ZAMARGU-4260 file (C-alpha; in steps of 0.2 Angstrom, whole numbers, plus 5000, padded with zeros to 4 digits):
<rodrens>
0) 5127/4860/4687 | 5117/4855/4672 | 5117/4836/4675 | 5115/4824/4690 | 5134/4820/4689
5) 5138/4839/4691 | 5125/4840/4705 | 5133/4825/4715 | 5150/4833/4713 | 5146/4848/4723
10) 5131/4841/4732 | 5131/4839/4751 | 5113/4836/4754 | 5103/4820/4758 | 5088/4820/4746
15) 5096/4817/4729 | 5106/4802/4735 | 5092/4796/4747 | 5076/4786/4747 | 5064/4801/4743
20) 5050/4803/4730 | 5054/4808/4712 | 5044/4824/4714 | 5055/4831/4728 | 5071/4826/4719
25) 5065/4834/4703 | 5061/4850/4712 | 5079/4850/4718 | 5087/4846/4702 | 5079/4861/4694
30) 5081/4873/4708 | 5099/4870/4714 | 5107/4875/4697 | 5097/4891/4698 | 5103/4895/4716
35) 5121/4890/4711 | 5121/4903/4697 | 5113/4916/4708 | 5127/4913/4721 | 5140/4914/4707
40) 5133/4931/4701 | 5139/4940/4717 | 5123/4946/4723 | 5122/4953/4741 | 5108/4941/4744
45) 5113/4924/4751 | 5103/4909/4744 | 5100/4893/4753 | 5089/4878/4752 | 5086/4869/4769
50) 5075/4854/4773 | 5067/4845/4788 | 5056/4830/4791 | 5050/4819/4805 | 5050/4828/4822
55) 5055/4844/4813 | 5068/4848/4825 | 5084/4845/4815 | 5087/4853/4798 | 5100/4850/4785
60) 5105/4860/4769 | 5102/4855/4751 | 5111/4870/4745 | 5122/4882/4754 | 5129/4898/4747
65) 5148/4901/4747 | 5145/4917/4756 | 5135/4909/4769 | 5149/4896/4773 | 5162/4911/4773
70) 5151/4921/4786 | 5150/4906/4798 | 5167/4900/4794 | 5162/4882/4792 | 5158/4868/4780
75) 5141/4863/4772 | 5139/4847/4783 | 5140/4856/4800 | 5132/4873/4795 | 5115/4869/4803
80) 5124/4866/4820 | 5135/4881/4819 | 5120/4892/4814 | 5110/4886/4828 | 5123/4889/4841
85) 5126/4906/4835 | 5108/4912/4836 | 5105/4925/4850 | 5087/4928/4845 | 5074/4929/4831
90) 5062/4943/4827 | 5046/4942/4818 | 5037/4957/4809 | 5019/4963/4809 | 5018/4961/4791
95) 5028/4965/4775 | 5019/4982/4773 | 5026/4990/4789 | 5044/4995/4793 | 5054/4979/4791
100) 5063/4983/4808 | 5046/4985/4817 | 5047/4968/4826 | 5033/4962/4836 | 5039/4946/4843
105) 5057/4942/4850 | 5061/4924/4853 | 5077/4919/4862 | 5089/4905/4857 | 5082/4894/4871
110) 5064/4897/4866 | 5069/4893/4848 | 5077/4877/4853 | 5062/4872/4864 | 5048/4876/4852
115) 5058/4872/4836 | 5046/4859/4830 | 5031/4870/4833 | 5039/4885/4824 | 5042/4875/4809
120) 5025/4867/4809 | 5018/4885/4809 | 5029/4890/4794 | 5023/4874/4785 | 5005/4880/4787
125) 5009/4898/4781 | 5021/4893/4767 | 5032/4908/4771 | 5046/4913/4783 | 5051/4931/4786
130) 5062/4935/4801 | 5078/4943/4807 | 5091/4933/4817 | 5104/4940/4828 | 5120/4930/4828
135) 5135/4930/4840 | 5149/4924/4829 | 5163/4927/4841 | 5167/4939/4856 | 5163/4956/4850
140) 5156/4951/4833 | 5137/4952/4830 | 5129/4948/4814 | 5111/4952/4809 | 5103/4941/4795
145) 5086/4944/4787 | 5078/4928/4782 | 5064/4927/4768 | 5059/4910/4762 | 5045/4900/4754
150) 5040/4883/4761 | 5035/4868/4750 | 5028/4853/4759 | 5030/4835/4752 | 5018/4824/4762
155) 5024/4808/4753 | 5041/4811/4760 | 5035/4819/4776 | 5048/4832/4771 | 5047/4851/4769
160) 5059/4862/4759 | 5063/4880/4763 | 5069/4890/4748 | 5076/4906/4755 | 5088/4921/4754
165) 5097/4929/4768 | 5102/4947/4768 | 5114/4955/4780 | 5105/4969/4789 | 5118/4972/4803
170) 5120/4991/4800 | 5101/4994/4800 | 5097/4983/4816 | 5111/4991/4825 | 5104/5008/4821
175) 5087/5001/4827 | 5094/4994/4843 | 5101/5011/4847 | 5085/5020/4843 | 5076/5008/4855
180) 5089/5011/4868 | 5087/5030/4866 | 5068/5028/4867 | 5070/5017/4883 | 5081/5029/4891
185) 5070/5043/4887 | 5055/5034/4895 | 5065/5030/4910 | 5071/5048/4912 | 5053/5055/4910
190) 5047/5042/4923 | 5061/5047/4935 | 5058/5065/4933 | 5039/5063/4935 | 5043/5053/4952
195) 5055/5067/4957 | 5042/5081/4954 | 5029/5069/4963 | 5040/5068/4978 | 5043/5086/4978
200) 5025/5090/4978 | 5022/5077/4992 | 5037/5085/5001 | 5029/5103/5000 | 5012/5096/5006
205) 5021/5087/5020 | 5030/5103/5025 | 5014/5113/5026 | 5005/5099/5036 | 5020/5098/5048
210) 5020/5117/5051 | 5001/5118/5054 | 5002/5103/5066 | 5016/5112/5075 | 5006/5128/5077
215) 4991/5118/5084 | 5002/5107/5095 | 5009/5123/5103 | 4992/5129/5108 | 4987/5112/5115
220) 5003/5111/5125 | 5000/5128/5133 | 4982/5123/5137 | 4988/5106/5145 | 5002/5115/5155
225) 4990/5128/5161 | 4977/5115/5166 | 4990/5104/5175 | 4996/5120/5184 | 4978/5125/5190
230) 4976/5108/5198 | 4991/5111/5209 | 4996/5098/5221 | 4978/5096/5229 | 4973/5082/5217
235) 4980/5068/5227 | 4965/5066/5238 | 4953/5069/5225 | 4949/5054/5214 | 4941/5065/5200
240) 4955/5077/5200 | 4968/5064/5200 | 4959/5056/5185 | 4960/5072/5176 | 4978/5074/5180
245) 4982/5056/5173 | 4972/5060/5157 | 4982/5076/5154 | 4998/5067/5156 | 4992/5054/5143
250) 4987/5068/5132 | 5004/5076/5135 | 5013/5060/5129 | 5002/5059/5114 | 5007/5076/5109
255) 5025/5071/5110 | 5021/5057/5098 | 5012/5069/5086 | 5028/5081/5087 | 5039/5066/5082
260) 5027/5062/5067 | 5028/5081/5062 | 5047/5080/5064 | 5048/5065/5052 | 5037/5075/5039
265) 5049/5089/5040 | 5063/5077/5037 | 5054/5069/5022 | 5052/5087/5015 | 5071/5090/5017
270) 5069/5103/5031 | 5078/5103/5048 | 5095/5107/5054 | 5109/5096/5048 | 5127/5097/5054
275) 5139/5090/5040 | 5156/5081/5044 | 5168/5071/5035 | 5161/5053/5037 | 5166/5035/5035
280) 5150/5026/5031 | 5157/5010/5036 | 5158/5017/5054 | 5141/5023/5053 | 5134/5006/5047
285) 5143/4997/5061 | 5135/5008/5074 | 5118/5007/5065 | 5118/4988/5065 | 5122/4987/5083
290) 5106/4997/5086 | 5097/4986/5073 | 5102/4970/5082 | 5094/4976/5098 | 5078/4980/5089
295) 5077/4965/5078 | 5089/4951/5085 | 5081/4937/5075 | 5087/4944/5058 | 5102/4936/5051
300) 5115/4949/5044 | 5129/4946/5032 | 5140/4961/5029 | 5154/4966/5017 | 5163/4982/5019
305) 5174/4990/5006 | 5192/4993/5012 | 5197/5011/5010 | 5180/5017/5008 | 5179/5035/5001
310) 5173/5048/5014 | 5157/5058/5012 | 5150/5074/5020 | 5136/5069/5031 | 5126/5072/5046
315) 5131/5057/5055 | 5115/5056/5066 | 5103/5059/5052 | 5111/5047/5040 | 5112/5034/5053
320) 5093/5036/5056 | 5090/5034/5037 | 5101/5018/5036 | 5092/5011/5051 | 5075/5014/5044
325) 5080/5006/5028 | 5087/4990/5037 | 5071/4989/5047 | 5060/4991/5032 | 5070/4978/5022
330) 5069/4965/5036 | 5050/4968/5038 | 5046/4968/5019 | 5045/4949/5020 | 5041/4944/5038
335) 5045/4925/5035 | 5062/4929/5028 | 5074/4936/5042 | 5090/4938/5032 | 5099/4954/5025
340) 5114/4956/5015 | 5123/4973/5018 | 5138/4980/5008 | 5147/4996/5005 | 5156/5000/4989
345) 5166/5014/4981 | 5158/5017/4964 | 5158/5030/4950 | 5142/5035/4942 | 5139/5039/4924
350) 5130/5054/4918 | 5117/5042/4910 | 5114/5035/4928 | 5112/5051/4938 | 5103/5061/4925
355) 5085/5055/4930 | 5089/5059/4948 | 5095/5077/4945 | 5112/5073/4952 | 5130/5076/4946
360) 5140/5061/4939 | 5156/5056/4948 | 5162/5046/4963 | 5150/5040/4976 | 5149/5028/4990
365) 5136/5015/4989 | 5127/5006/5003 | 5116/4991/4997 | 5103/4983/5009 | 5097/4967/5001
370) 5083/4955/5007 | 5088/4939/4999 | 5071/4932/4994 | 5058/4946/4996 | 5054/4953/4979
375) 5046/4970/4976 | 5035/4972/4961 | 5037/4988/4950 | 5022/4996/4958 | 5028/4993/4976
380) 5045/4999/4971 | 5038/5015/4965 | 5027/5018/4981 | 5038/5012/4995 | 5046/5029/4998
385) 5029/5038/5000 | 5023/5042/5017 | 5012/5029/5025 | 5014/5017/5011 | 5006/5000/5015
390) 5022/4991/5016 | 5030/5004/5028 | 5015/5008/5039 | 5023/5025/5043 | 5036/5038/5039
395) 5052/5027/5041 | 5056/5025/5022 | 5049/5042/5018 | 5060/5051/5031 | 5075/5040/5025
400) 5072/5047/5007 | 5071/5065/5013 | 5088/5063/5023 | 5097/5055/5008 | 5090/5068/4996
405) 5096/5082/5009 | 5114/5074/5007 | 5112/5076/4988 | 5111/5057/4987 | 5101/5044/4977
410) 5090/5031/4985 | 5083/5019/4972 | 5072/5004/4977 | 5072/4989/4965 | 5072/4970/4963
415) 5084/4960/4953 | 5084/4944/4942 | 5087/4933/4958 | 5071/4940/4966 | 5079/4950/4979
420) 5073/4967/4985 | 5087/4979/4985 | 5087/4996/4994 | 5102/5007/4988 | 5109/5023/4995
425) 5122/5033/4984 | 5131/5047/4993 | 5143/5059/4984 | 5161/5058/4990 | 5168/5073/4999
430) 5179/5079/4985 | 5166/5076/4971
</rodrens>
């Protein structure tokens, strides 16, 4: 490639054959042969020269390495389009002095396409490009390319040239992705363990409070009963005595309400008497939803039950109460949205999924209660199972959590990408 004729014989760009300034043409005439020799030498680096002008959105290549063409399995005239469609994301580094895999900014393909002009404008200002691109070449084949380039601007032609080298860093980036995944899993596990210990501490506190309440209640009940007995049947003609009687009966009812709260605290703490039987959760949900419709008839329900649902070992009354509390809370989490989707499913949970909850992997039955439009932020999802949380106003969700925990189950609360609040119950199957 020592002459213009040789350049044109293997040349697929635009500038040398187009209406461009002598300055930019001369730069390419001198540089392309050098890049060609570099490519022929068999270096692991992949040289290229790209160019853009005008709106900066569309690029073309003045020189493309044979290895680059082989990697993308295309020709020099369509390599820009093939590369653009293969990009999954781009990662930018803090600086050249830190770990080259320590990316600080990840830009998706959609964002790259939307802000392509702005991104190239920034590179024109800095005169440098240093990034890693993740490419999806075919199903199951991922390629990582590190791009390092120098940018030269030619104002007379309103054109910029990028003189760069690509390096395959797939192995390094796969190791880095695995490292990041392990770090993420570790953080998630630590967070779940912290939540578990937190709930255990709250449960111990709730149990202590409930026992203290029960002792006080017992004394108050005895006093009320003794006072009512002392009134006898002579209060009917005595207005003051009759008022005392009415006050005592009101206090007696309030004591019953306090006993119910105490019972819920013990349920949250995982205490109480449970009678376990082989149970079909589909049947429990059908009965539960009959009661739910009486309580909240305005809520639209959509159900999907798994055929041949695996059996679980459960206290039917307690698990029914838990599922009812979950449905009521899910419907109340967004007062203007009265629509729930409820489904049951057989599912096998992996060790990675159950580890943060301290459960065994294996076969479970899943019940999903989903509010279609209400979304819980991360803070609410963490707090909703605590007693008297602001979105619950009581012990409904807390007692449901205690019941599910007593069944060796898992009860996560989350929101998905479709902005739906999802309340999930996983119970181990009877032979698991």
